[in-house]
Backbone as JSON, one array per atom type, in Angstrom:
{
  "sequence": "MTTSSPSRPWKNGSTSLPSRSSRPDNDDGPLEISESPGSDYQAIVCMPSAMFMGICNKLSSFGERDTVVISVDKEHVRFFTGGETGSSSIVCRQTQTVDKPKEPIVMEVKEEVSLTFQLRHMNSFSKASTLSDQVTISLSSKQSAVFEYKIAEMGYIRYYLSPDEMRNDEDDAAKEDKMQNEGDEMQN",
  "N": [[-2.97, 24.5, 10.98], [-1.38, 22.24, 13.18], [0.54, 19.39, 13.21], [1.42, 16.73, 15.42], [4.04, 14.15, 16.31], [3.07, 10.96, 17.69], [2.69, 10.59, 21.35], [3.49, 8.47, 22.96], [5.73, 5.72, 22.44], [6.72, 3.56, 20.2], [7.04, -0.09, 19.23], [9.78, 0.01, 18.75], [11.01, 1.78, 20.22], [10.77, 4.88, 19.62], [9.15, 7.69, 19.08], [8.27, 8.71, 16.76], [6.3, 7.83, 13.75], [5.77, 4.59, 12.21], [7.45, 4.02, 9.27], [6.49, 3.39, 6.13], [8.39, 1.9, 5.1], [8.52, -0.2, 7.09], [8.28, -3.34, 9.01], [5.69, -3.14, 11.36], [5.12, -5.49, 13.02], [7.64, -7.1, 13.29], [10.79, -6.51, 14.34], [12.89, -7.24, 12.71], [13.94, -5.49, 10.62], [14.19, -3.21, 7.78], [11.38, -4.11, 5.45], [11.93, -5.07, 2.52], [11.31, -3.88, -0.52], [11.45, -4.0, -3.84], [11.59, -1.23, -6.18], [11.68, -1.38, -9.17], [9.56, -3.4, -10.55], [10.29, -6.6, -12.07], [13.08, -6.87, -12.21], [14.17, -9.25, -10.94], [12.83, -11.03, -11.62], [11.13, -14.09, -12.55], [8.87, -14.43, -14.4], [7.15, -12.58, -16.1], [4.18, -10.58, -17.12], [2.22, -8.93, -18.67], [-1.1, -7.71, -19.52], [-4.74, -7.07, -20.46], [-6.59, -5.44, -18.08], [-9.42, -5.95, -17.65], [-9.42, -8.52, -18.71], [-8.0, -9.79, -16.93], [-9.68, -9.99, -14.4], [-11.99, -10.75, -15.66], [-11.28, -13.25, -15.59], [-10.56, -14.11, -12.91], [-13.14, -13.69, -11.91], [-14.19, -15.99, -13.29], [-13.1, -18.08, -12.79], [-13.38, -18.1, -9.47], [-15.99, -18.58, -9.36], [-16.42, -21.0, -9.75], [-16.1, -22.67, -7.88], [-14.91, -24.93, -5.69], [-12.51, -24.5, -4.9], [-9.81, -22.73, -3.0], [-7.63, -21.52, -3.77], [-5.84, -20.2, -6.47], [-3.57, -21.62, -9.54], [-1.03, -20.08, -10.65], [0.91, -20.74, -14.01], [3.64, -20.22, -15.93], [5.31, -20.29, -19.06], [7.44, -20.02, -21.85], [5.49, -19.88, -24.18], [2.89, -19.23, -22.84], [0.46, -18.31, -20.72], [-1.15, -19.9, -17.89], [-3.89, -20.26, -15.64], [-4.83, -21.89, -13.25], [-7.92, -24.05, -11.23], [-9.22, -25.98, -9.08], [-11.02, -29.01, -7.86], [-13.08, -31.12, -6.06], [-15.08, -32.09, -7.81], [-14.22, -31.53, -10.25], [-11.94, -29.31, -12.87], [-11.08, -26.22, -13.75], [-9.5, -24.32, -16.17], [-7.87, -21.96, -17.73], [-6.1, -20.45, -20.02], [-3.95, -18.43, -21.56], [-2.73, -17.08, -24.34], [0.58, -15.33, -25.72], [0.29, -12.18, -27.64], [0.4, -10.57, -30.26], [0.82, -6.78, -31.08], [-0.77, -6.12, -33.35], [-2.0, -8.08, -33.74], [-4.18, -8.1, -32.32], [-4.94, -5.36, -31.26], [-6.03, -3.62, -29.11], [-6.23, -5.92, -27.5], [-3.5, -6.47, -25.99], [-1.63, -9.29, -24.93], [1.3, -8.93, -23.17], [4.38, -11.13, -22.82], [7.28, -11.68, -20.64], [9.95, -14.25, -20.26], [12.01, -15.36, -18.25], [12.44, -17.91, -16.87], [10.55, -20.63, -16.81], [7.92, -20.8, -14.57], [5.64, -21.67, -11.4], [3.25, -20.95, -9.47], [1.18, -21.03, -6.62], [-1.65, -18.88, -5.43], [-4.27, -17.59, -3.01], [-7.09, -17.15, -4.1], [-9.18, -15.67, -3.31], [-7.6, -13.16, -2.91], [-6.4, -12.59, -5.28], [-8.88, -11.86, -6.65], [-9.73, -9.62, -5.13], [-7.87, -7.89, -5.94], [-8.3, -7.58, -8.49], [-9.95, -5.81, -8.9], [-9.5, -3.31, -9.01], [-9.04, -2.94, -12.05], [-10.52, -1.03, -13.02], [-9.59, 1.29, -13.06], [-7.37, 1.2, -14.55], [-6.07, 0.28, -17.83], [-4.59, -1.93, -18.35], [-2.55, -4.89, -16.44], [0.13, -5.81, -15.07], [1.95, -8.71, -14.34], [4.01, -9.7, -12.54], [6.31, -12.32, -11.74], [7.83, -14.89, -9.32], [9.68, -17.29, -7.82], [10.93, -16.74, -5.55], [10.57, -14.63, -4.36], [7.42, -11.81, -3.15], [4.71, -12.17, -5.55], [4.2, -9.46, -8.05], [1.36, -7.19, -8.63], [0.39, -5.48, -10.44], [-0.92, -2.29, -11.3], [-0.89, 0.19, -13.45], [-1.67, 3.83, -13.56], [-2.81, 6.48, -15.85], [-1.04, 9.18, -15.83], [-1.05, 9.17, -12.85], [0.21, 7.53, -11.66], [0.9, 4.61, -10.06], [-0.89, 1.41, -8.38], [0.24, -1.06, -6.4], [0.05, -4.44, -5.44], [1.35, -7.02, -3.55], [1.73, -9.99, -3.48], [2.42, -13.13, -1.32], [3.56, -16.37, -2.61], [1.65, -19.16, -1.96], [3.27, -21.26, -1.31], [5.3, -20.16, 0.3], [3.58, -18.96, 2.42], [2.53, -20.87, 3.67], [5.19, -22.67, 4.6], [5.88, -21.23, 6.42], [3.8, -20.93, 7.9], [3.25, -23.7, 8.59], [5.17, -23.95, 10.26], [4.8, -22.26, 12.32], [2.51, -23.29, 13.25], [3.3, -25.77, 14.27], [5.22, -24.59, 16.43], [3.21, -24.05, 17.54], [1.79, -26.2, 18.96], [3.73, -27.89, 19.86], [3.89, -26.11, 22.3], [0.94, -26.22, 23.57], [1.51, -29.06, 24.22], [3.23, -28.85, 25.73], [2.53, -27.41, 28.16], [0.16, -29.18, 28.89], [1.85, -30.99, 29.57], [2.61, -30.02, 32.19]],
  "CA": [[-3.27, 23.19, 11.83], [-0.06, 21.43, 13.05], [0.34, 17.81, 13.69], [2.91, 15.98, 15.62], [4.14, 12.83, 16.62], [2.64, 10.73, 19.22], [3.91, 10.8, 22.58], [3.48, 7.18, 23.27], [6.7, 5.15, 21.86], [6.2, 2.29, 19.22], [7.56, -1.43, 19.97], [11.35, 0.04, 18.83], [11.29, 2.8, 21.32], [10.84, 5.74, 18.69], [8.09, 8.33, 19.07], [7.94, 9.08, 15.19], [5.13, 7.14, 13.25], [6.88, 3.87, 11.81], [8.08, 4.54, 8.08], [5.84, 2.82, 5.28], [9.38, 0.47, 4.55], [9.15, -0.8, 7.94], [7.11, -3.99, 9.34], [5.31, -2.95, 12.81], [5.04, -6.89, 14.01], [8.55, -7.35, 12.82], [11.67, -5.63, 14.27], [14.24, -7.42, 11.82], [14.66, -4.92, 9.3], [12.58, -2.64, 7.21], [10.68, -4.4, 4.19], [12.19, -4.61, 0.98], [10.01, -3.69, -1.64], [11.9, -3.63, -4.94], [11.08, -0.23, -7.02], [11.27, -1.97, -9.96], [9.26, -4.94, -10.61], [10.81, -7.78, -13.5], [14.39, -7.01, -11.91], [14.35, -10.27, -10.3], [11.23, -11.87, -11.31], [11.1, -15.43, -13.23], [8.04, -14.26, -15.33], [6.11, -10.85, -16.18], [2.48, -10.79, -17.76], [1.19, -7.88, -19.17], [-2.65, -8.59, -19.7], [-5.7, -6.24, -20.17], [-6.75, -5.94, -16.78], [-10.54, -6.53, -17.75], [-9.37, -9.92, -18.64], [-7.46, -10.6, -15.62], [-10.47, -9.39, -14.24], [-12.98, -11.64, -16.14], [-10.64, -14.94, -15.21], [-10.52, -14.31, -11.57], [-14.25, -14.1, -12.15], [-14.78, -17.25, -14.07], [-12.36, -19.17, -11.22], [-13.85, -18.34, -8.34], [-17.39, -19.17, -9.93], [-16.04, -22.63, -9.97], [-16.24, -22.56, -6.57], [-14.61, -25.52, -4.84], [-11.21, -24.38, -4.6], [-9.82, -21.13, -2.85], [-6.76, -21.28, -4.61], [-5.37, -20.76, -8.15], [-2.57, -21.89, -9.61], [-0.89, -19.3, -12.03], [2.06, -21.26, -14.37], [4.15, -18.88, -17.51], [5.91, -21.01, -20.03], [7.57, -18.97, -22.99], [4.22, -19.59, -25.12], [1.13, -18.95, -22.83], [-0.06, -18.15, -18.78], [-2.37, -20.56, -17.63], [-4.46, -20.06, -14.58], [-5.85, -23.47, -12.65], [-8.19, -24.24, -10.34], [-9.49, -27.4, -9.42], [-11.87, -29.49, -7.09], [-13.64, -32.72, -6.15], [-15.85, -32.36, -9.26], [-13.81, -31.09, -11.52], [-11.05, -28.44, -12.55], [-11.15, -25.32, -14.49], [-8.33, -23.88, -16.62], [-8.22, -21.2, -18.4], [-5.02, -20.34, -21.08], [-3.83, -16.94, -22.42], [-0.92, -16.83, -25.02], [1.21, -14.08, -26.12], [-0.36, -11.65, -28.83], [1.22, -9.7, -30.97], [-0.23, -6.01, -31.1], [-0.98, -6.35, -34.55], [-3.47, -8.99, -33.61], [-5.25, -7.54, -31.31], [-4.39, -3.88, -30.67], [-6.77, -3.07, -28.05], [-5.83, -6.62, -26.28], [-2.44, -7.48, -25.99], [-0.82, -10.02, -23.95], [2.77, -9.72, -23.63], [5.18, -11.69, -21.58], [8.68, -11.52, -20.82], [9.82, -15.23, -19.43], [13.2, -15.62, -17.89], [12.26, -19.6, -16.88], [9.26, -21.16, -16.26], [7.22, -20.36, -12.68], [4.2, -21.95, -11.32], [2.97, -20.52, -8.13], [-0.15, -21.08, -5.86], [-1.99, -17.58, -4.79], [-4.99, -17.38, -2.72], [-7.99, -16.97, -5.29], [-9.76, -14.17, -2.77], [-6.74, -11.86, -2.99], [-6.63, -12.01, -6.47], [-10.52, -11.08, -6.79], [-9.9, -8.22, -4.3], [-6.98, -7.08, -6.78], [-8.58, -7.57, -10.03], [-11.07, -5.12, -8.46], [-8.61, -2.17, -9.55], [-9.23, -3.24, -13.32], [-11.35, -0.06, -13.32], [-8.32, 2.0, -13.45], [-6.39, 1.14, -15.45], [-6.7, -0.55, -19.1], [-3.83, -2.94, -18.28], [-2.24, -5.3, -15.54], [1.15, -6.39, -14.85], [1.73, -9.48, -13.46], [5.56, -10.21, -11.91], [6.31, -13.41, -10.72], [9.0, -15.21, -8.82], [9.64, -18.45, -6.86], [11.92, -16.61, -4.46], [9.8, -13.34, -3.53], [6.41, -11.61, -3.46], [4.17, -11.57, -6.62], [3.64, -7.89, -8.05], [0.19, -7.11, -9.52], [0.64, -3.63, -10.55], [-2.13, -1.07, -12.23], [-0.53, 2.04, -13.92], [-3.17, 4.79, -13.56], [-2.42, 7.3, -16.33], [-0.48, 10.5, -15.41], [-1.08, 9.49, -11.79], [1.1, 6.61, -11.0], [0.6, 3.09, -10.28], [-1.08, 0.79, -7.54], [0.84, -2.38, -6.61], [-0.28, -5.36, -4.87], [2.09, -7.75, -3.27], [1.27, -10.87, -2.32], [3.05, -14.29, -1.67], [3.1, -17.64, -3.01], [1.16, -20.2, -0.72], [4.08, -22.14, -0.53], [5.96, -19.16, 1.01], [3.34, -19.01, 3.49], [2.68, -22.47, 4.36], [6.53, -23.0, 5.41], [5.73, -19.83, 8.14], [2.36, -21.86, 8.58], [3.54, -24.71, 9.25], [6.34, -23.58, 11.61], [4.17, -21.41, 13.61], [1.79, -24.63, 13.69], [4.5, -27.02, 15.15], [5.35, -24.17, 17.3], [1.81, -23.8, 19.24], [1.52, -27.68, 19.28], [4.8, -28.04, 20.73], [3.8, -25.3, 23.37], [0.29, -26.67, 23.96], [1.76, -30.08, 24.77], [4.15, -28.54, 26.85], [1.55, -26.95, 28.92], [-0.45, -30.06, 29.06], [2.28, -31.69, 30.78], [2.95, -29.35, 33.17]],
  "C": [[-1.75, 22.38, 11.79], [-0.46, 20.08, 13.73], [1.68, 17.58, 14.11], [2.98, 14.56, 16.18], [3.58, 12.2, 17.82], [3.59, 10.25, 20.42], [4.21, 9.56, 23.25], [4.78, 6.65, 22.14], [6.15, 4.13, 21.3], [7.27, 0.92, 19.79], [9.46, -0.88, 19.85], [11.82, 1.17, 19.74], [10.99, 4.64, 20.58], [9.25, 6.35, 18.94], [7.32, 9.03, 17.86], [6.86, 8.06, 14.77], [6.05, 6.5, 12.76], [6.83, 4.28, 10.16], [6.9, 3.39, 7.32], [7.06, 1.07, 4.72], [9.41, -0.34, 5.91], [7.94, -1.86, 8.52], [6.72, -3.54, 10.82], [5.07, -4.19, 13.53], [6.36, -7.37, 13.45], [9.54, -6.57, 13.27], [12.83, -6.11, 13.9], [14.73, -6.59, 11.15], [13.53, -3.67, 8.63], [12.44, -4.13, 6.01], [11.44, -4.17, 2.88], [11.52, -5.06, 0.3], [11.02, -3.4, -3.06], [10.91, -2.38, -5.88], [10.86, -0.35, -8.41], [10.87, -3.02, -10.55], [9.92, -5.27, -12.17], [12.26, -7.08, -13.38], [14.77, -8.42, -11.77], [13.45, -11.33, -10.6], [11.19, -13.3, -12.55], [10.4, -14.96, -14.62], [7.2, -13.11, -15.39], [5.1, -11.0, -17.06], [1.85, -9.69, -17.71], [-0.42, -8.46, -20.03], [-3.42, -7.25, -19.84], [-6.25, -6.63, -19.06], [-8.65, -6.09, -16.92], [-10.29, -7.93, -18.1], [-8.8, -10.6, -17.74], [-8.74, -10.74, -14.55], [-11.79, -10.74, -14.05], [-12.28, -13.16, -15.51], [-10.49, -14.8, -14.13], [-12.19, -14.82, -11.11], [-14.7, -15.58, -12.09], [-14.47, -18.51, -12.82], [-12.92, -19.08, -10.3], [-15.5, -18.71, -8.24], [-17.14, -20.6, -9.84], [-16.28, -23.02, -8.57], [-15.47, -23.39, -5.58], [-13.51, -25.36, -4.24], [-11.35, -23.54, -3.93], [-8.54, -21.08, -3.2], [-6.19, -21.4, -6.15], [-3.86, -20.83, -8.25], [-2.17, -20.78, -10.85], [0.71, -20.08, -12.76], [2.25, -20.58, -15.91], [4.7, -20.24, -17.66], [6.14, -19.95, -20.94], [6.39, -18.64, -24.01], [3.2, -19.21, -24.44], [1.63, -18.59, -20.8], [-1.25, -19.25, -18.74], [-2.58, -20.46, -16.05], [-5.56, -21.41, -14.33], [-6.49, -23.44, -11.57], [-9.09, -25.73, -9.99], [-10.54, -27.85, -7.89], [-12.18, -31.23, -7.13], [-14.36, -32.98, -7.38], [-15.53, -32.31, -10.5], [-12.5, -30.18, -11.46], [-11.22, -27.16, -13.63], [-9.36, -24.6, -14.87], [-8.37, -22.86, -17.76], [-6.4, -20.26, -18.78], [-5.0, -18.87, -22.04], [-2.66, -17.34, -23.26], [-0.88, -15.65, -25.57], [0.37, -13.91, -27.38], [0.44, -10.68, -29.22], [0.06, -8.55, -31.02], [-1.03, -5.67, -32.19], [-2.14, -7.0, -34.7], [-4.73, -8.55, -33.0], [-4.59, -6.19, -30.51], [-5.0, -3.78, -29.6], [-6.17, -4.49, -26.11], [-4.68, -7.3, -26.07], [-2.11, -8.41, -24.98], [0.53, -10.51, -24.2], [3.62, -10.14, -22.23], [6.74, -11.62, -21.78], [9.0, -13.05, -19.45], [11.49, -15.67, -19.39], [13.49, -17.25, -17.62], [11.12, -19.58, -16.23], [9.34, -21.05, -14.87], [5.67, -21.02, -12.87], [4.14, -22.02, -10.25], [1.56, -20.53, -7.88], [-0.46, -19.86, -5.12], [-3.9, -17.96, -3.99], [-6.18, -16.52, -3.48], [-8.87, -15.57, -4.71], [-9.21, -12.8, -2.75], [-7.08, -11.62, -3.98], [-7.91, -11.43, -7.06], [-10.24, -9.61, -6.39], [-8.94, -7.19, -5.26], [-7.32, -6.67, -8.07], [-9.72, -6.34, -10.0], [-10.54, -3.32, -8.9], [-8.49, -2.25, -11.3], [-10.06, -2.04, -13.71], [-10.73, 1.05, -13.07], [-7.88, 2.23, -14.07], [-6.79, 0.17, -16.97], [-5.61, -1.77, -18.79], [-3.14, -3.87, -16.86], [-0.82, -6.11, -15.68], [1.8, -7.53, -13.92], [2.88, -10.43, -13.15], [5.53, -11.39, -10.71], [8.11, -14.36, -10.76], [8.83, -16.54, -7.61], [10.16, -17.86, -5.37], [11.38, -15.18, -3.64], [8.47, -13.37, -4.2], [6.07, -11.91, -5.01], [4.14, -10.06, -6.58], [2.58, -7.85, -9.41], [0.17, -5.32, -9.57], [-0.46, -3.25, -11.69], [-1.22, 0.44, -12.27], [-1.96, 2.54, -14.02], [-2.37, 6.08, -14.06], [-1.76, 8.48, -15.83], [-0.52, 10.46, -13.75], [-0.15, 8.74, -10.75], [0.8, 5.28, -11.07], [-0.27, 2.51, -8.65], [-0.44, -0.74, -7.74], [0.57, -3.15, -5.56], [0.65, -6.65, -4.49], [1.56, -8.96, -2.76], [2.34, -12.48, -2.51], [2.74, -15.71, -2.11], [2.28, -18.07, -1.72], [1.79, -20.82, -0.44], [4.84, -21.72, 0.37], [5.46, -19.63, 2.36], [3.29, -19.94, 4.15], [3.68, -22.58, 4.77], [6.08, -22.25, 6.63], [4.72, -20.83, 8.8], [2.65, -22.8, 9.27], [4.62, -24.77, 10.58], [5.71, -23.25, 12.74], [3.39, -22.67, 14.15], [2.53, -25.7, 14.79], [4.98, -25.96, 16.19], [4.17, -24.45, 18.59], [1.3, -25.15, 19.29], [2.47, -28.19, 20.28], [4.53, -27.37, 22.38], [2.57, -25.92, 24.13], [0.58, -28.3, 24.73], [2.58, -30.13, 26.09], [3.21, -28.21, 28.1], [0.46, -27.87, 29.84], [0.34, -31.06, 29.84], [2.56, -31.38, 32.21], [1.54, -29.45, 34.18]]
}
């Protein structure tokens, strides 16, 4: 059996399939994804994946808010969501492997960071907990967060998620452009 590239060209004129590192919707160049999480991150948290899944489930059952704030400082990681009727906060402290050898929480904090994410995405990511005992969450205000699950002797699954602040800036600019265009059309 042989395979060939499609006969119709892609946006950039190439007849070969786009690479995984390129953005098909954006011709500004390849999407840069660091191969070594931790290099430029302000905080890295490694915790049991079952614990992370439980946190996501508890926060989503709270129900009123669709976002979660993850805050990390030298002593703990805090997951927070709130609404009109109240708020929910789950705090995890770093543990020594001697204290709880099966449930260590390890944190590497260069500087404090607090970011807001869509809870529905985190719930989706947490489902990979069945494949790995640990999840590593790498956070930075300057780039997408990485949720990494190492799968024994097979590799890893990494989910990249931009904080809401990054998306909101882009969404606000797009909404302003759309409103301006609609206003121009109405005047014509």
